[in-house]
C-alpha positions in Angstrom: 213.4 90.6 115.5 209.8 91.7 115.1 207.6 90.0 112.7 206.6 92.5 109.9 203.0 91.4 109.3 202.2 92.8 105.9 198.7 93.8 106.9 200.1 95.8 109.9 202.9 97.6 108.0 202.7 101.3 107.8 201.9 102.9 104.4 205.6 104.0 104.2 206.8 100.4 105.0 204.5 99.1 102.3 206.1 101.6 99.9 209.5 100.3 100.9 208.5 96.7 100.3 207.0 97.7 96.9 210.3 99.4 96.0 212.2 96.3 97.2 210.1 94.2 94.9 210.8 96.4 91.9 214.5 96.2 92.7 214.5 92.4 93.0 212.3 91.9 89.9 214.4 94.2 87.8 217.9 93.2 88.9 217.7 90.1 91.0 218.1 89.2 94.7 221.7 90.3 94.8 220.7 93.9 94.0 218.6 94.1 97.2 220.7 96.0 99.6 219.5 98.6 102.0 221.7 101.2 100.4 220.4 100.5 96.9 216.8 100.4 98.1 217.3 103.8 99.9 218.8 105.3 96.7 215.8 104.1 94.7 213.5 105.8 97.2 215.6 109.0 97.3 216.3 108.6 101.0 219.3 107.7 103.2 219.6 104.1 104.2 219.2 104.7 108.0 215.7 106.0 107.3 214.6 102.6 106.2 215.2 101.2 109.7 212.5 103.4 111.1 210.0 101.2 109.2 211.7 97.8 109.0 214.3 96.8 111.6 216.7 95.1 109.1 217.1 93.5 105.7 215.8 90.1 106.9 212.6 91.8 108.1 212.3 93.5 104.7 212.8 90.2 102.9 210.3 88.5 105.2 207.7 91.2 104.4 208.4 90.8 100.7 208.1 87.0 100.8 204.9 87.3 102.9 203.3 89.6 100.4 204.4 87.3 97.5 202.8 84.3 99.3 199.6 86.3 99.6 199.7 87.0 95.9 200.4 83.4 95.1 197.5 82.3 97.4 195.1 84.5 95.5 196.4 83.2 92.2 196.1 79.6 93.2 192.6 80.1 94.7 191.5 81.7 91.4 193.1 78.9 89.3 191.1 76.2 91.0 187.7 77.8 90.7 185.4 76.1 88.1 188.0 73.6 86.9 187.7 69.9 86.4 191.5 69.6 86.6 192.8 71.6 89.6 196.2 69.9 89.5 196.9 71.1 86.0 195.4 74.5 86.8 197.7 74.8 89.8 200.8 73.6 87.9 200.1 76.1 85.1 199.6 78.9 87.6 202.8 78.0 89.5 204.9 77.8 86.4 203.5 81.0 85.0 204.1 82.9 88.2 207.7 81.8 88.4 208.3 82.6 84.7 206.9 86.1 85.2 208.7 86.7 88.5 211.9 84.6 88.4 213.8 86.7 91.0 211.0 86.8 93.5 210.6 83.1 93.0 214.2 82.5 93.8 214.0 84.8 96.9 211.1 82.6 98.1 212.6 79.2 97.4 216.4 79.2 97.3 217.2 79.6 101.0 215.8 78.5 104.3 212.4 80.1 104.9 212.1 82.2 108.0 208.6 81.0 108.8 208.6 82.3 112.3 208.8 85.9 111.0 206.5 85.7 108.0 202.9 87.0 108.2 201.0 84.2 109.9 199.2 81.7 107.7 200.4 83.2 104.3 202.5 80.1 103.4 199.6 77.8 104.6 197.1 79.8 102.5 199.2 79.4 99.4 199.5 75.7 100.0 195.9 75.1 100.8 194.7 74.8 97.2 197.4 72.3 96.4 196.4 70.2 99.5 192.8 70.4 98.5 193.6 69.4 94.9 195.3 66.3 96.3 192.3 65.3 98.3 193.7 66.6 101.6 196.8 64.3 101.3 199.6 66.6 102.4 202.4 64.2 101.4 201.1 64.0 97.9 200.7 67.8 97.9 204.4 68.1 98.9 205.3 65.7 96.1 203.4 67.8 93.6 205.1 70.9 94.9 208.5 69.2 94.7 207.8 68.3 91.0 206.6 71.8 90.2 209.6 73.4 91.9 212.1 71.1 90.3 210.7 71.6 86.8 210.5 75.4 87.4 213.9 76.0 88.8 215.5 73.8 86.1 213.6 75.7 83.5 214.6 79.1 85.0 218.2 78.0 85.2 218.1 76.7 81.6 219.3 73.3 82.6 217.2 71.3 80.1 218.8 70.4 76.8 218.0 72.6 73.8 214.8 71.6 72.1 213.5 69.7 75.2 209.7 69.8 75.1 209.0 71.2 78.6 205.3 71.5 78.0 205.2 67.8 77.4 207.3 67.1 80.5 205.0 69.2 82.6 201.9 67.5 81.1 203.3 64.0 81.8 204.2 64.9 85.4 200.8 66.5 86.1 199.0 63.6 84.5 200.8 61.2 86.8 199.8 63.2 89.8 196.2 63.4 88.6 196.2 59.6 88.2 197.6 59.2 91.7 194.9 61.5 93.0 192.2 59.5 91.2 193.6 56.2 92.5 193.4 57.6 96.1 189.8 58.9 95.7 187.1 57.0 97.5 185.0 54.7 95.3 182.1 56.6 93.9 183.5 59.9 95.1 184.3 62.9 93.0 188.0 62.7 94.0 188.4 66.2 95.0 
């Protein structure tokens, strides 16, 4: 299978990916079939294969473009902030709440990294790693916390009346404290 690098997609392929995003955002991942996508574009399904070789390539292009969007969002969130961990946590949660179906597409199955646009996942992770002082293990722990909180919230698994803002704040405070504890003496910590 070829790797559909989002920057190298034809204009028509980009339109197809945009239509796929609308379908996923509006109706969920299950709604994304080549037939439904073709219908939404007013074309026959075989025409899609002229631009993207299969559904997996389409999903990879959609995931790649969403990683690019997240990277920009996370980079902006960490500019001019004294608390990058909280800023990233807030940006992450808000993204998932605004785009729950895309979030699920990106996180609920194995990631086909080999066929994503190169470096998009890494670019999205870079602000988190930087916020954790370059400690990739701590960055993974922050991501695991954020993902766990996010997916449980999206799936409405918390008890009614649970103060999710307080839970997020406690978790992010704990990671901020961990980061400060790891900072070199006299350093800025980040």
